[in-house]
N, C-alpha and C positions, 0 to 999 in steps of 0.2 A: 496335315496342318497348313496353316495358311499365312500368306504374306500379304501385306499391305502398307499404305503409305504411313510414316511415323505418326502416331497419336498427336493431335493438336495440344499445344502447350496449355496446361492447367486443366484439361478437360478430364484426365484420368489420373491425377495426382494422388487420388485418396485410395489406399489398399482397403478392400472391403470383401464381404461375402459372408454366407452362413457360417463358414470356419475361417475366420481372418488368418492371414499369414500364408507362407508359401507351402507348396506341396510337391514332394518328390515324385516325378514320372519318369518313364523310361528314358526319354531324351533330354532330361534336364529338370530344372526347378519351375514349376508352373505357379502362376499367381494370378488372381482375378483381381481386377481394378474396376472400381464402380465409376461410371460416367457422371460427372457432376452435373452435365446439362441435360441427361435424360434419366428419369426416375428408376428404370430398371434396365439400364444399359450398362453391359459389361464387356470389358476387353480381357482377353485371355492372353497371357505371354507366357513363353517358355525361355528361360535363360535371358530375361529381358527383351526378347523378340517378339513383336506383335504377331499373334496366331490367328486369332477370330475375334469378331466383335459380334455380339448378340442383344438384341433388345426382347427382352422377354414379354413385354406388353404389345410389341410391334414386329412380328418377325418379318414384315416386308420391308423394315428399314435396314438397308444395307450401307454400312458405315465406309468401308474400304472401297477406293474407287474401282480396283480390279474387279471385286466381287459385284459391284453394281454392273459392271459391263457383263460379266456372265449372266447376271439376272435379266439383262436386257436382251441377251441372246435366246435365253429360255423363254422369255415373254413373246419374242418374235416368231418362234417355232409354232407350226400349225399342230392342231387347233388351239387357238389362245384359250387359256383356262381349262382344257381339258385335262384329265388324268393321263399321268405317263408311268411307266416302269422305269426307275432310275436306279443307276448303280454309282456310288460314289467311292473313289479310291483315295483315302485320307479324309479324316472327319473333323478334328478339332473340336470346336464348339458346336460344330454341325449347323452352320448359318444357312447354308443353301438347303439342307434337307427341310429346316423350318420354313424358309422361303417358298419352297415348292409345295409344302403341306397347305400353306396358306393362299397360294396363288393358283394352284393347280389341285384343288381337294379331291380326295380319292387316290391320288399318287401312290403307288408302292415302291418303298425306297429301301435299299439295302446299302449300308456304309462298311467298307473294310478299313480298319485303322490298326497299325501295328502297336501301339500305345496303350496296353490295357489300363495303366493307372491313371492316364490321362482321361480316357473315356470314362472310368468310374468317377472322377473328379466333376465332370461334365454331367454325368447321368444324376449325380447326387445333388449338386449345387446349382446347376443350370436347367433343371426341370426337362432333362431329355426325355424322360417317359411320357411326358405330355404330347409329343408329337405323333399324330396318327399314322398307323401303317409304315412305321419306321422300325427297321431292325438293324443293329449294330453287331458285327462280328469282328473279333480281334485276329487278324490275319495280315500277314504280307500282302500287298496290293496284288502281285503277280500271281501268288497261290491262289488268293480269292477269285480273280477272274478266270483262271483255269478251271475252277470248280463250277462255272456258270454254263448252262446249256446254251447252244447256238440260237441266235435269234430271239433273245429273250429280253432285250432292253432297248427302250425308246431313246435313252439319253444315258451316257456315261461322262461323269465329271471327274477329271485326273487332277487332283490338287494335293499332290503328296510332297511333303518337305520334311526333313530332319533338321530341326532348328531352323537354318536359313538357306538350305541347299536341297535342290530336288535330287533324289537318289538316281544314279546314272541308269539303272535298270528299269526306271520308269518311262524312258525315252528311246528305248531301242525298237528296231524294225520288228524283232520277234514279239514284243510285247504289244506293240500298237497293233499288229496283225492279229494278235488274239483278242484284242478289245473289238476289233472290227468284226469278228467272228460272233461275238456276244450281241452285237447290234443288229436290230432289225433292218430290212432294206432301205427304209426310211430314216434311220436312227441318227445320232448326232453324238460326236465326241468332243468334249470341251476340255481344254488343258490350259492351266495356269503355270507359266513360266517365268523366269527373271533373267535379265542380262544387262549388259552395259557396253561401252565403248567398243565397236567392232562388230557387235551382235554375231560372234562365232557361234555360241551355242544356239541361238535362235535359228541361224542358217541350217545347221546340222538338224535341228528338229524339224524345221520345214521341210528338208529333204526327205525326211523319214515319213512325215505325214502324206506328203505328195506321192511317196511309193505305194500309199494304201488307199487314200481316198482321192477321187477325182474333184472334188470341190473344197475349198478352203476359204476360210475368212480370218482375219487377224485385227484385233483392236488394241490400241496402245495410245498413250499420249504422244503427241508429236516429238517432243524432246527425246523420249525413250527410243521411239522408232527411228530418229535422225542419229542414234546412238551418241546422243550428247551427255546422258545421264543414265544412271543404273535404274531399273525399274521393272515393272510387271508388264507381260504382254500375254493376252489372252487369244488362243487359237481355237477354232472350230473347224471339224472335218467331217464330211458326209458323202455319201454315194449319191445324194441328190442336191439339187441347187439349194443353197443357203440364202436367207432373206437380207442380202446385202443393202439393199434400198433402204428397207424399213430401220436397219441398224445403223446406217448412216444419218438419217434424220434423227434418232435417238442420241446417237454420240456426238453430233454437232451441237445440240441444244442441252448437253449436260453441264453441271457446274463446272467440271473439269473436263473440257471437251477431249474427244478421243478421235483419232484418224481410223478408218475401217479400210482394210486392204484386202482385196479379192484375189482369187486364184492366179490370173495371169500375171499381176504384179508380183505375187509372191513366187511364182517359179522364177522370176528374174532375181528376185532378192535371193532366193536358194542358190542360184547360179550353179557353179560346179562342185558344190559341196556334196558330199556323199552321205547317205542315211547312216545313223548310228545303228550298231548291232551289238550283240551279247559279246561277239569276239573282239569287237573295238568300240567299246563305250566311250562316252565323253562326260566328265563330271561338269555339272551346272556351276557357274562361276560363283565364287565366294563374294557376297556383298561388300562394298566398301565400308569403311568403319562409320558408325551411326545410321546406315541405311536400314529401314524397317525397325528402328528403335533398337538397334544393336548396342551392346555396351561397349565402352572404350577398351581396346586390346592393350593398354598401357600396363 
């Protein structure tokens, strides 16, 4: 499931869909909201938390800032436009699988998502069956990754949230090591996480990824990276050099500019923090009130 900045006021105020109303799913109450500015744009929420945005007429439109940053990393990976074998842990409305199918035609993609009811909703109401060469399996992400053969993926996208928090088991050294096993030698892992002041969770995740991958890149808004506010951070890890320069050019010219931080600086940011392990996990922080469209806790 997906996190993103809070929807703009007035843009998604009208509940709509082929079957109007709310839908009970595994992790809460899902709702589809039509984007009043785009004829076929839809926001998926669960318990009021923004999860995914898709434009069924234009799958290359990435509404959430952090998803756009993931898209930028994908675009900068070699060879541009070439097909990839992709594994997604966390599906939601499958924004990124749709994007990859459009920008890298011929890509073979597999999604693992634990919420069967949510996937059924997306399949029936958001035309998921139209995405070519996409398979979706209902499975815990760790179980799904463990079932894959060695060196079979060019890209793994880890964007798994339960409501507004990342399950701690998705960030441990044991799991990230298993992800690296599934990646080809030139493959890339992309991770979406969220954190706030202090960046304690980010530092532990960085330490974990640095124990597995020699090359990392982080993208985030400057205010989030300076720990001034809660928000999303996107991490990329690989056994080969990542396209930092190309990403920096894209990030600096974005509508909401991001800072790109490479391996040497990230080692300093991780500092003396230890990797997360199954024996000593760390829960991702709970977003503050109203972050990501969270309802009031009053």
